[in-house]
LODO-168807 format. One record per residue: residue in three letters; x, z, y of N, C-alpha, C, CB in turn. Coordinates in steps of 0.1 Angstrom, whole numbers, plus 5000, padded with zeros to 4 digits. Glycine has a CB too. Layout:
<nodes>
alaXZYXZYXZYXZY ...
</nodes>
This chain:
<nodes>
unk075297522329075697482316077197402317074497382311 unk078097482306079397402310079997312304080397462314 unk080597212313081097092309082597142302081096992322 unk082797062289084297062289084896972293084897082278 unk086197012297087296902302087996862297087996922311 unk088396712295089196632285089796562302088096512270 unk091296492293092296422298091196272303093696402284 unk091996222318091496102316091795992308091496072326 unk091695932305091795822299091595692298091395852293 unk092695602298092795492307092395352294094695502316 unk091395272300091295172286092295072288089695092283 unk092294982275093494842277093294762293093194692263 unk092094762295091794632309092394772319089394562314 unk092094862320092695002331093794982325091995182330 unk093994992322095795032320096394842324096395092295 unk096194752324096394612330096794632341095394522330 unk095294672347095094672363095794752371093894712366 unk096294872364097094962367098094882369097095062359 unk098894872359100194792359100394652372100294722343 unk099594542371099294512382099594562398098494522379 unk098694642399098294642411099894742414096394712414 unk100694802405101994862405102994792411102294892394 unk102694662403103494552405103894472417103094492398 unk102394452417102194362431102694472443100394302434 unk102494602445102794682456104394712458101994822455 unk104694712446106794702446106594622449108094702434 unk106594482447107094352453106794292469106494252443 unk105494372470105394342486106194462493103694342492 unk106394572486107494662496109094622494107494852492 unk109394572485110494482482110594392491110494422472 unk109794292493109994182501109794202517109094092497 unk109594302518109294392531110594462538108394522527 unk111394512530112594582530113694482539113094612513 unk113694402536115094302539116394352540115094242552 unk116994382548118294452551118894572546118394462562 unk117794642546117494812540118094752528115594902538 unk117894692518117894682503119394642501116694572498 unk120594592511121594532511122194662506121994452523 unk122694792510123494922507123194922492122995072516 unk121694942491121195042480121794882467118695112483 unk121594742469121794642458123794652457120994442466 unk124694682466125194702466126194812457124894682473 unk125394912463125295032452125395012438124195092453 unk124294972435123794982424125594902413121994882424 unk125594772419126594712417127794752415126594652423 unk128094832422129194922426129095032411128895012444 unk128195072413128095212402127795152388126895332405 unk127395042384127294962370128794942368126294812370 unk129994832381131094832374131794962372131894742380 unk131995102379132695152379132195332369133095132392 unk131295282363130895412361131595412347129195422361 unk131895282335132595312326133895382329132795212320 unk134395342338135895382340135795592343136695272359 unk134595652352134195732356133995832341132995682365 unk133095782332132395832321133795842311130995712314 unk134595732310136395752301136895902309137895572307 unk137195882320138095962323137696112323138595932334 unk135896172325135196282323135496302311133896282326 unk135396222299135296252287136696332282134996122281 unk137496192287139096282285139796422287139796222293 unk139196342301139996532311138896662310140196512336 unk137396622308136496742308136896792319136596842298 unk136896662329137196742346135396682353139196622360 unk134996762362133496662365133896542373132096742374 unk132496502371132596362375132696352392131196302370 unk132196472396132096422413133696422414131096552427 unk134996492408136096502411136896312407136596642402 unk136396272398136696122395136296072405136196052383 unk134996072407134595982418135095992434133195992418 unk135096122439136596142448137796072447137096262447 unk138396082433139896012437139395862433141696072425 unk138595802428138095662432137795622444137095642427 unk137095682454136995682466138495672473136295802468 unk139395792469140195752477141495662474140495862484 unk141495652460142395532459141995422464142595502447 unk140695362465139995232468140495202482138395242468 unk140295322488140395302499141495262510139995382501 unk142895372498143995382501144595222497144495502495 unk144195142488144594992484143694892493144294952466 unk142794902498142394882510143294842520141794972512 unk143494992525144194992538145694942535144195142545 unk146494942527147594872524147694692522147894942514 unk146194642518146194532517145694492533145394482505 unk145094582537144794522553145794522561143794592562 unk146894632561148194612571149294552567148794732574 unk148794462554149994422550149294242549150694512532 unk148294222548147594072547146494032562146594062531 unk146494182565145194122577145794032591144294292585 unk147094112594147194022609147293882602148794072620 unk148093852589148293742589146593642589149193742576 unk145893702578144393662576143793622591143493802569 unk143993742601143693722615143793642621144093772620 unk145293612624145693492623145493362624145893502616 unk145093332612144993202606143593172605145593202593 unk142293282609141193272606141093232624140393402597 unk141293292633141593272645141893102648142593372647 unk143093102642143392932647142592832638145092882645 unk141992832628140692782619139792782630140092892607 unk138992892638138292852650138592792659137892922656 unk139692792660139992682674140292562671141292712683 unk140492522658140692412656139192362655141592402646 unk137992402652137192362650136292252661136792452646 unk136692292675136392202688137192062687136792282704 unk138392082682139091972677138491872670139992022669 unk138191942660138191852645136391802654138291982621 unk135391852656134491782659134691662672133791892661 unk135891692679135791592687136391462679136591632700 unk137691452671137791382663136691292655138491442657 unk135891412654134991302640133991232652133591422624 unk133691272664132991202675133591072676132891272688 unk134991092681135490942681135590832669136790942686 unk135890922658135890772645134490732647135990822625 unk133190812651131890772649131890662661130790902649 unk132290662672132190592682133090462677132690682695 unk134290462665135190322662133990242653136890342652 unk132990312645131790302637130590172642131290452639 unk130290162653129790072658130189932670129090152660 unk129789842667128689862656129289832636127389722661 unk129289782629130189792614129489672609129989942603 unk130289612602129989522593129989532577130689452596 unk128389442571128489532558127989422553127689672555 unk128589362543128589252536128789142537128089242533 unk129189112557129388992562128488992571129488882554 unk127389112572126289142588126689262592124389162586 unk126889212603126889312617125489392615126889222635 unk125989502614124889662616124989722628125289802607 unk124289722636124289842650123889972642122989812664 unk125090022641124390172639124790282652124990242622 unk125090222665125090292679124190412676124390192691 unk122190372675121190492679121890612668119190442675 unk122290572656122390652647123890772647122290552635 unk124790662655126290752653125690832672128390602652 unk125090782678124290822690124190982687122690742691 unk122890962678122291072675123091202668121391042667 unk124591152660125191252652125991302663126091192638 unk126391192672127191262687126791372692126991192699 unk125591332695124791472701124191572697124091462707 unk124391602684124291702675125291762671123691672664 unk126291672669127891752670127891802683129491652668 unk128091802692128291832707127291952711127891682717 unk126491962704125492072708125792162698123892042710 unk125992162679127192272676128492292685127792232662 unk129292192690129992262695129592352706130792182697 unk128892302714128792412728127892522723128092332743 unk127092552709126392682707127092762698124992672703 unk128292652692129292782685129792912689130192742684 unk130092932701130393052701129593182700131093062709 unk128193102704126893202706126693252691125393122712 unk126693162681126593212666128093312663126493052654 unk128693292668129893392665129093522665131293392677 unk129693632654128993752653129393832666129393832641 unk128493912673128394002681128794152676127293972685 unk129894202676130594272665130294452671132494202665 unk129894422691129694542691128494542694130394612698 unk127194482693126294502692125394562678126094422697 unk126194462668125894542653126994612650125494452639 unk127494682652128594762647127994882645129794772655 unk127194992655126495082646125595052630125595122655 unk124794962635123894912623124694882610123194782627 unk126194822614126694782602127894962594127794602606 unk127895042606128395152602127795232590128295212612 unk126395232596124995302592124795242579123695272602 unk124795122575124695062564125795082553124494922567 unk126995062559128395122551128395252545129595142561 unk127995352555127895512550126695502541127595642563 unk125495482542124595462533124995412519123795392539 unk125895282515126295212506127195352495127295062514 unk128095432508128995522500128195642497130395562507 unk127395672499126195762498125395742485125295732510 unk124995662483124295602473124995602459123995482478 unk126395512463127095502452127695602445127895422455 unk128195722451128295872446127295912442128795972453 unk126195922442125395992434124795892424124396072442 unk124495762425124595682412125595712402124895542416 unk126995712410127795712395128195892395129595572396 unk127495962399127496122393126296152382127296242408 unk124996072385123996092379123895972368122896102389 unk124895882365124295782361124395822343125095642368 unk124695892336124095912322122695972325125096012311 unk122496082332120796142336120095982337120696252356 unk120595942347119695822346119395692335120095772356 unk120395692331119995582318119395672310121395492309 unk119695812303118795852296117395862299119295932292 unk116995892313115395882314114895782314114895942323 unk115695662315115095592313114695532302115395562318 unk115695552289115495542277114095612271116595572271 unk114095742274112495822272111295752278112295982281 unk111295682288110395612290109495542276110895522298 unk110195502268109895432258109495512249110795352253 unk108295522238107995562232109195592220106895492232 unk108995702214110295772209110595652194109895972203 unk109295602184109995552176110195412177109595572167 unk110095322191110695232196112295262203109795202204 unk112195362208113995412215114895332208114595592211 unk115195382199116395302191116695152194116195302177 unk115295062190115494952188115794882208114094912176 unk114994942214115294922226116794932234114594992232 unk117195062230118595092234119395002228118995222231 unk119194942217119994842210120194722218119294802198 unk118694682227118594552233119394582245116994502236 unk119294712250119394742265121394722262118594942271 unk121794742250123294762247123994582249123494852228 unk122994492246123494382245123294332259122994302233 unk121894352268122194352281123094382291121694402283 unk123894522285124794552291126094502289124694662290 unk126394442278127294372275127894212280126894382264 unk126094172284126194052293126694052303125394002296 unk125694142311126094142323127494272331124694162329 unk127994302323129494372322130394272319129694472311 unk130394172314131194072311131193982318131094032302 unk130093952330129893832335130793882345128493772337 unk129994022353129894092364131494112367129094232362 unk132394172361133794252358134694112358133794362340 unk134393972349134893852347135393812361133793762340 unk134193762365133993732375134693782390132893752374 unk134393912390135394012401137093982397135094202398 unk137393972387138693932383138993812386138993932371 unk138193702387138693592388138593552401138393512380 unk137993612413138193582426139393592429137693642433 unk140093742428141793722434142993622425142493892434 unk142393612412143193522404143093342411142493542387 unk142193312415141893172419142293182433140293112416 unk141893272440142493302452144493292454141793462454 unk144593342448145693362446146593212441145693472437 unk146093182432146793032428146592882438146092992413 unk145292892446144792832456145792822464143792882461 unk146192952471146592982482147892942480146293122485 unk148792972467150192952465149892752466150993032448 unk149192692459149092492463149292492472147892382461 unk148192512479147892472494149092502504146792562500 unk149892612502151192622510152792522505151492792508 unk152292502496153092412487152692282491152892432473 unk151392222498151392102497151292122520149892022485 unk151592262522152192242537150192192540153892082539 unk149492262532147992292545148092422549146292262540 unk147692432563147292512576146192602568146592412592 unk146492722571145192822571145192862553143392712578 unk145992802551146292832534145692982529148192832531 unk146193092532145793162529144093232533146793212532 unk143793212544142393222544141393102535141993222559 unk141792952533141492912525141292922509141792852528 unk142593022507142793072496141493192491144193122497 unk141393242503140093352501138793312500139993452512 unk138593182508137093152504137293082496136093092513 unk137692992486137992932473137693032465139492882470 unk138093152464137793292456136993312456138293402458 unk136393332468134493422469133793282465133593512491 unk134293132468133093042462133093042450132992912465 unk134293092444133993102425133293162418134893142418 unk132693242430131293372419129893252426130993652430 unk129693112430128893022429129092952418128792952439 unk128192952406128592872394128692742399127592882383 unk129492632396129592502396129492432409128692462386 unk128792482418128892442435129992532440127192472445 unk130092582438131192652447132692602448131292782442 unk132992592433134492512437135092432440134992492433 unk133692332441133892182445133392192463132692062434 unk132892282466132492302478133592382486131192352477 unk134492412479135992512485136392372487137092632472 unk136892302479137892142478137592072487137692052465 unk136092062492135191972504136092052515133092012507 unk135892192520136592252531138192262533135992382532 unk138692252521140092242520140592082524140492302505 unk139791972520139991852524139691812538139191772516 unk138991872544138191842558139491942564136191902560 unk140292052563140892112575142392052574140792302574 unk142391962560143691902561143691762562144391942550 unk142291702564142791572570142491562587142091442563 unk142391672594142391682606143391762616141291712606 unk144391782602145591872606146091802613146491922596 unk147091842624147891732632149091832637146991642646 unk150291772627150691692621149891702608151791702620 unk149791572602149491552586150691602575149391372584 unk150091692566150991742558152091682550150491792551 unk153291702557154191602548154591482552153491572536 unk153691412565153391302569152791202565153991282572 unk152091252553151491132544149991092550151391172526 unk149590972549148490922550147090992552148490872541 unk145890962555144591052556144191072543143391012565 unk143990922531143990912520144590982506144090832522 unk146290992511146991042500146691202502148590982499 unk146691262514146291402515144891442511146491442529 unk143791372511142291372506142691372489141391222512 unk143091292485143391272468143991352462143991172465 unk145391412473146591532469145491642465147691582484 unk144791702473144291832475142691842467144191862494 unk142291712462141291692451142291692439140291552453 unk142691652440143591632424143891792421145491522425 unk144691832434145391982430143692072427146592062448 unk142492042435141092162430141092112416139192142440 unk140991972412140291972400141591982388139391822400 unk142792002393143792022381143492202377145591982387 unk143192322390143092442388141692442382143392522400 unk141092382386139292372379139792362361138092152385 unk140392292362140592272344141692402337141392092341 unk142292462346143192552342142692672342144292542348 unk141092692352140392812350139292792338139692852364 unk138692662336138192652324138492682314138092582322 unk139992602309140092632297140992732291140292522293 unk141792822300142692922300141993042307143992892307 unk141493032322141493222327139993212320141593292350 unk138893152323137593232314137493242308136793222312 unk138293172297138193232280138593362283139193162266 unk139593402286140693542285139593632296142993492293 unk139593632307138893682318137693702318138993612327 unk137293642317135093602318134693622300134393332325 unk135693562291135093622280133993532272134593752285 unk133593552261132293482260130693562261132393422248 unk130893622276129593732278128793612279129493862292 unk128793482283127493412286127393262280127293402303 unk127193212278126893092271125993012270126993102262 unk125992892282124192872286124592772289123192952298 unk123792632278123792492282123692452296122692442277 unk125092332297125092282314123892282323125592142316 unk122792202313121892172320120892302322121292052314 unk120892392312120492552316121192562327120892692306 unk122492582330123492642339122992572353125292602334 unk122492432354122292362368120892402372122392202367 unk119992402359118592462366118392622370117492432355 unk118792682362119292842371120192842384120292932362 unk120892742385121392782402120692702413123192732404 unk119592572407118892542420117892662417118092372421 unk117192712406116092812410116792922415115092852398 unk117892982416118193052423118293062435118893062420 unk118892952441119192922452117792882460120192812452 unk116492832450115392802458114492962461114392682448 unk114893032450113793162446114493272456113793212426 unk116193272457116593432464117693362474117493582452 unk117693212480118693202485120493242483118193242493 unk121493272492123093272490122593382474124293372508 unk122293532477121893602467121693532454120793672470 unk120593472455120393402441121193282434119193342442 unk121993252442122693162436123993272432123093022446 unk124093402441125193452431124993562416125993532440 unk123493532417122793602406122693502393121293642411 unk121993382395121693352390121893322372121693312398 unk123693272375123593252357123593412351125293162349 unk124193502354123693612342122493642344124393742340 unk121193652357119893652352119493532341118993652363 unk119893422339119393332328119793382319119593192328 unk121193442317121493462300120593572297123193502295 unk120593672306119693802304118493742299119293902319 unk117193632307116293612303116293532289115793572312 unk117593462289117593362274117593492263119393242272 unk118293632262118193722254116893772250118993812258 unk116193792263115093832262113893752256114993872273 unk113693642262112893512253113093542239113593342256 unk114593532235114893522224114193622212116193532225 unk114393742220113893862213112293872210114293992223 unk111693862224110393802224109793712213110393722236 unk110293612212110093492202109893532192110993402200 unk110793632184110593682173110093762170111193692169 unk109693812181108493972180107093892185108994152195 unk107093742185105493702183105393662168104993572195 unk106393602161106493532152106493642139107593432153 unk106793752140106793842134107893852123105593852131 unk109093832126109793792124111293892129109493672127 unk112093892114113493982124114393912130114594062115 unk114693962140115793842147116893832143116293842160 unk117993702138118693702128119693692140118393592114 unk121093732137122093732146122393532148123593842139 unk122993542158123293372163124593312155123793362182 unk124893192153126093162144127193232156126292962140 unk128493232151129993242158129893102168131393222146 unk130493112180130892982183131692902173131593002196 unk131992762179132592672171134392692168132292542177 unk134692772177136092802181136692922169135992862197 unk135392982163135593102158134793092145135193222168 unk134693012141133692992125134693052116133292812119 unk136393052116136793092109137393262112137393002105 unk136993302124137193432127136193512130137893432136 unk135593602125134193652122134493782133133693692102 unk135393802137135693872150134993892161136693832154 unk133993802161133193782177133193832187132293802178 unk132993812194132493942206130794032200132093812227 unk130694162208129794192204128494092213129894322204 unk128094052224127194022227127093902223127094052237 unk127793822213127293682206127493712191128293532210 unk127193852190127293872176126394032177129093862169 unk124793992184124394142186123794142169122994182201 unk123394302166122994322154121294312153123594442150 unk120994262141119694192142118594262142119394112134 unk117494292152116894362153115594372145116994362162 unk115094492139113794462131112594542136114094502114 unk111594422133110294492144109794602134108794362149 unk109594712147108894822138107494782135108794972145 unk107294812126105394832126104694902127104694822119 unk103794812134102694902144101294892136102594842162 unk101694892122100194882117099495012116100294802104 
</nodes>
């Protein structure tokens, strides 16, 4: 008796169970990889940033993508070499000077704490000696352990080189195969819904591209402006502080003011004080300088550099930052805003699917009510729900 062969069919419950098992295994593996993921994540971000340029050059010249990727590597390497030869010695000198100043600063803080015991609050003498003693011991321990926490370059040199080479190789292959990877992902979607998902993917791409490229341009702009301002104020280590400020600009809301606090602390314990000013005037001037730069950034630089890629309510921004830091640590802080913007777009899309209504285009921003040439991100095409009956 012969049995007719037939393919295996999953029931709806079986499909859900299979997807849940695959998702659980995926997140378990990702969680256990740790530092191994760093070069792959960096490669994906780099390939995402430079893929439009490589694609444009390939289409315009009809020369292979591998050639233009090689040109990109050589050009970026040459620019980094020139920058390091020009600014490297200055950065190294200021960085070493800043490290050497840390023990002196900690000693000054301990001396200031000694002056606070006892202190008078509202006419009542309060003994804060035990608190000061605990703080002094913590600072002393930190001073003793500081050299031990500095990077051991010799011990990690091989691992760093290996991860960097991995990053370069993965970036090369991602840039080389980018068109095939994108098409492969869209082919996973059933054909009747492919065009709609492609439109949704284009909107997500515009959000991420606008935010990431704009933020990366914001780093050198704010680093340069801050360095110039700190040099004019006579603050030491202005170049290092400017670079730190530019990098911290990538952390929304918290980053700029953290950079201001670092600059104020460095200037307060600088001997002699900038321009011979008292400490309160130094702190106030640097704080005002950072405030002015922040207002200039918000009103002039961000609208023209970052553009309208991400528009989130301030309360949602605060929640996204706190949630990103709690879930993903420092990396979560960096990606919290674009992830929140994409999540808002997807939730909007799913909401209109759940109520079986075509998604309407959002209204233009208030400053563009009379100018209908708004950005593609803020005016996505309406997505009609295909019939599934």
